[in-house]
N, C-alpha and C positions, 0 to 999 in steps of 0.2 A: 406308683411304680415306673409308670411312663417314667415321670419327672427326674423321678430319682436315676434310672438307669438313661439318662440325656444327659445328665449333672456329671455322672459317672464318664462317658464317654469323653466330655469336653475338659473335664478335669486331664485325662490321662491323656490326648490330644496334644495339650498345653505343654504337659512333662514329659513327652516321645518330643515335639518342636524345641522346648529349651534344651533339650540333650542335642538335637542335630546342629543348633546354635554354635553350644560349645566345642563339640567335635568339629564345624566345618572351623570356626574361628579359631581353634588350636592349630588345624592343620593350615590353615590360611597364614598363620604364623611363623609357620616352618620353623616352630622349636624344635631342640636338639631330643628331648625325654619325651617327644609321646610315639616316634616310629625308632626299631631296631637300629642300633650302631651298623653303620655301615650298608642300610638299607637303600635300595633306591629310592622307597618313597622317603627316602632323608635329605633334606633342603640345605641343611647347614654346613659348616664346614666339612664336619665330617661322616658325610654321606655321599652316596656315589651315584646322586639322581644326576646329576651332570655329566658323567660322561654316560651312562646311558641315552642322554637325548642327544651327546654330537655324533654320537653311531646310530640314531636315528636319523638326524639331519644327514649324515653320509649315505643313506641308502641302505646302510647296512640293517636285515634280518634280523632284531633285538626282540625276545622274548625274557619274560619271569618263568622262572620254576617254584610252583609254590605246591609242588606236591610231594610224597618221599620219593619216589620213582623217578627216571626219568623214561619218556618214552622211548617205544620201541625206534620210534620212523625217525627219534630227532638226530640230527647230525649237525657238525659243527665245531664252533667253542664254549666250552663250559667255563665260566668266570665266576670265582669262589672268594670272595673279600670276606674275611671269618674273623672274628675275636675272639677271646678267649671261654671255654666252656663255662665261666661262671656268669658268663655277662648279664643271664638270665635271672641274678640275686634270685638264684635258690630252687627254682625251676626245674635244675637238670642233675641229673643221678647225682649217689655219694661221691662216687670217682669225679673230681674233677675236672680231672683230664677227658672227660669225655662227654662229648654233646653228642644228646640224644636225638637232636635235631640234623644233625650231620645227616647225609646220604649214606648207604651201606657201601662202603672202600670195596667190597669186592665186588659191586653193579657197577659201579664207577670205572673201575679202570677196567671190567669189560667192556666198558662204553667207551672207552679211549681206545681200548685194542683192536678195535673194527673202523679206526685209523681218524677219530675224532682227538681235539686237544683239552686239556684238561692244566685252569688256569690257577693255580694257591695262593693268593695274598694276605699273610697269616704269620703271625709271632708267636703261635704254637702247635706244637707237633701237631700229626694228625691221623687218622684213623689211614690214610692212603700212602703215607710215609713210611707209617707202618707195615701194610702189605707192599711195598717197593724194595722193603730192606732197610730203611735208615733205623738203627737203631737211635737208643737215647743218647750213646756217646756220638753220634753221627747230627743229632740236632742239639745246638751248645746253647746257651744266655750267657748274657755277659756277666760276669763275677769282678772285676774291676772295683776296686776298695774304693773310688773317687764319685762312681751312681749312687746317687742317692734313689731314683725313682726306675721303678719296675715297671714290666705292661701293664699289671693290673692297675696302677696306678697311671699311667697313663688311656688307657680307656674307660679306667671310671672316669676322669675330667674329661674324656669328651665324651662321655655318655649324658653329664649333663649339661651338654651343648658350651662349657666355656669357651673365656677369647683364646684364638688360636695363638695369639702371642706372648698369652701365660702357660701352656700345660708343657708342666714337665717330662723329661725324656729327654735323651742325649739326640743329637741328629749327624745319623750318618750318611756321607754321599760316596754312592759306589759305582762303578761305572761296571756296561752291560757292552761286550765286545762280544765280535761278531764270530763266528765259529769258524772263520776259513783265513781271516787274513790278519783276524787278533787287532784289527782296527777299532779306534773307540767308536761305540754305536748310539751310548745314550749313555747321559748322566740322570744318575738316578738317587733319591732325596728319601732316606729312611731314618724314622722316628723309632729308636730301642726296637734296631730289627733284634730277627733271632739269626744265629750263624749257623754254616754248616762247615764240620768236621770236615778231616783229613778218611774219617771212617766211613765210608761212604758205599753204598749198592754199586756194582760192576755195571756202566754203561753213565754212569752219572756224569754230568758235565757243568762244572761250577764255572758260571759264564757273566757271572753278575760279583763283580770283586769291588776290593777295595781293599790295597798293597796285597799281603797273601793271605785274607779273609775274604770266603765265600758269604755272600748274601743271598743266594740265587742260583737260580740254572735250569737245566733238563736234561730228561733222560726220556728214552724211547720205551714205548711201551705197546708190544704187538706193532699194527701198524699207525697207532698215534703217539702221541708224546703226552708229557708233563713236563708242564714251568712250574717251580718253584720261588716265590720272594717271599723274603725275611720278615715284610711288613705291608701291610696295607697301604700303604701313607700316598702313594704315586697314582693310586686307582680314586682317591678321595677327591670331594669338592674345591676345597680351598687349594688343593698341591697339582689340579690337574692340570691346572698350566704355567706352573714349574719349571725350571731345566729342559730336558725332552721326553718330561711324562707323559705328554697327550702322543706324540708320534712315535714312542716308542709300543706303546699302550696298542696302538691303533695297527702299528707291524705285526703283532702280535696277534691279534683278535682276524688280520689278514681280511677275507670276503666273507666273510660269517657262516651260515650265521650262529649271534653270539647271546647266551642263557644266561642271563645273573639267578647265580642260586639265593630265592628268595626261602625255600626252607628252611635251611640252617639259620635264619637268623629268625624265625619262628613265623615267620608269615606264611598261613595258610589260604584255601583256595576257597575256602567256606564265606571267610569273613563274615562283621556282622552285619547289623536291618542298617546301621543307616551309610557304613558304606558301599552298600549295595546302592540305596537311594542315591547318594554322593556320586558312583561311579556311574551311571544310567541319567543323572540330572533331574531325579525325580523328585529333589527337594523343595523346588517351590512348589510343587503341587501338596506338598506335606503341608506345609507352611498353611496352605490355603483351606487344611481341616479344620482347624476349629473354625476361623469365618464361617462354613460352610453348617458347621452344626448348632453356632449360634443363631444366624439366620431363621435354620430352621427350629430352637425352638424360640424365637422370636414370633417367627408365621404361626406356630402351633397354640402359644403361648391363648389365653381367656377360652370361653364357651365357642361353640360350633357354631353358627345358625342354622337354626330348624328347616329343610329343605323345604322349598315351597310347594304344594299339591301340584297336580298337572292339571290341566285346564285344557288337552288339547284331547279333542275326541276321536275315538279310534275310529278307522277308514273300514271299510269292506273290502272283500276281496275284490267285488263287483266295482266298484267304486277307483280300487288301483287297476282291476284289469282296462277299467273306460277311459282313465287315464294314458295306459301305456298305449293306448290306443287313438288317441288326440296326440299324443308327443308322434310316432309313427305318420300318423295322417298330416301333419307339419312338416315331417322331416323328409318325404318323398314328395315328387312333382307328379302330376299327373301320368307320366311314361311312365313312370317306375310305380305308380299302383294298379295300372295296367295290366304290361308285362306280371305283373306277380299275381292280379287277380284272373287274369287270363290262365296262365300259367294252371294256377289250383284248381280254375273248371275243368280243365282238361284230365288234372291228376283226377278227380274226382269222377267222372264221368268213364276215367279208362280204367278205376278200380271194380265200376257198375260189370265194364266189360271185362274186366279181369285180363289187361292188355298194359301196354307203356302207353302213356301220355303221346307217342309221336304216333302211337297206329291207331289210335280211336277211332279218327275222322274216316283210314277202311274198314273198319269194324263196321261203324255206325251205318255207310252206304252200303254193307255188304246186307243189312239185317233190314227185314220188310216188318220190323212191328210197330205198335204206336210209341212204346217209348224208347226207340233206334230214332225216329221221325221228332218228335219232341227231344231230343238231346238234339239232331243238330242244329235243330230252329233254335236254340239254348246258344250255340256254338257262332249259327250267323246272325243274331243279334248282339253278342260280344263282339264278334268279326266287326260290326260296321260302327260299333263304338272307335275301333282303333282310327277311322276315318278323323275324327276331331281332337285325338291325341297326338302330340307334336313327338315322336321317337328321336330322342335328346343324346347325348353322349354324357357319359356317366363321369367323365373327367374334366370336359373344359365348358360343357352345357352347350354344343353346337346342331341347331337342327338339322337332322338326317335324314327328314323329308325326301323320297327319291333319288336317296345319293346311292352309287353301286361301290362293292367291295367288300370286307370288312375288318377297314381300317376309318378313323375320323379323317375328314379331308385338311380339319384343323389342327388338330392338333398330332394326328396320326395313331394315335390309341386304337388299339385291338376292340371295335364293334364287341359288344357282347353278342350272344347267341340268344339272348330273349330279346335285345332291340333288332337285332337281324332278321326276328320274324316278324314283329312289328311293322317293318318296313313294307316288308312283302305281303302283310295283309291288308294295309293300306293301298297295294297297288291290286288287288282283284276285288276289293270292293267298290258298286258304282256310284259315282258321283256326280250321279244328282243330288241339286240341293234338297230334295224333300228328304232322299235317302240319307241324306247328312244330316239336316233338322232333325229325326226320326232318332237316328243313332247317337246323337249329341252324350257325351260321356258323362256321367252323372254318378257317384259315392251311393247313392240311394235306387239307382237300376242297375247296379254291378250288384250291390248285397240280394235283389231279388232275383238275378238270375243264378246266382252260388246258391240262396238259398233253393230253387228250382233244379238247381245240379242235383242239390243231396236226395234231393226227392226223386229224382230221374234214375239216378244210379241205383237205388233202393230194385225200382222198378226193371231195370235193366238184368242188376244180378239175379231178379225172383223169374224173370222170362228165360 
């Protein structure tokens, strides 16, 4: 069962990797059919990726809208480069003039009225135009007898990523006129454009003109404005550098922020698993998964060797304690061992006298019983040992015998209280040779003193 599960995981991982390779290779090829027409994700002549990146390099805040509504905090310019509603090949509603992916017109115009700008480049009438009062007669389509291709044929050819020089449709060069002095502002090239007739709503300013025909303009709405252009041609990758397209679009965008409407192209914020991995650069990690699985399968193949029986002898708690004691004994020098043992001696006798260790000598001297006398003798025996123990600095190891003050004269470290007590005790013990030899430090002697102190402490407590 385990081998079957491992094999299944390896097969699934290989399929996933193959899909990732295919998806990334298509995107890397920058083909025309894999991404929506006029999208910023499309890098062939019929996308808007070039305009998106030019605005970025100019320091303008550029964003994409991949949700069905504009955020409440969003401000700036909404750029919609739209295709015809039947661009999705049957994914739209029965009415071919309705795009279900389009933003709600009332919501967009409410956003414009707050002081923002909407730019629409499209060949067909939109819901925003209808809300503003453009009737069917206000947005006209070419009906000349010598025109053999319509907007549907143009966009169908562009969706396939055909050669730009061979695409159908007529080309119109119009002029965007300045609203103040009527001088030429920009020459604009449009392919198979939509025309705006004279029957237009109040406030409409047709400024994209060719002769007496209007192919675009602008209209004020609240505190903002709506700019309409009869074809998406000027914003496309191939046409962006032609005529005055780039400076004209930069002038319309202003200081931004500029939001490209990708929701109208059917690009949502969820995406696929492969797109998410590619966005975060995790594809190399994905490619390593089959290698890991194969290595795991190889490492677990065959029979596992039986574990060798343990031959280690169990250690008793006494052995462990003895080992710990030896480690402590090797880690401490004579000075450290004496100060700790002497402190333990005073603590044990203080427990017997029911007082603090610092008060034990005074308590014992005030008593006249035999346990008190034996306790004072133990303290004197331990104090005589201090003559053979060199008090040292815990930081640098300097010999502090006979030093004054509370700091080491070598390194300046503060001398601990227990070391200062040892220095004082050395000064109170007789310095003759016989006393020093009798009271020389040894671990065994101090152990006997501590054992006698435990017995004496019990006698003191009972007395």
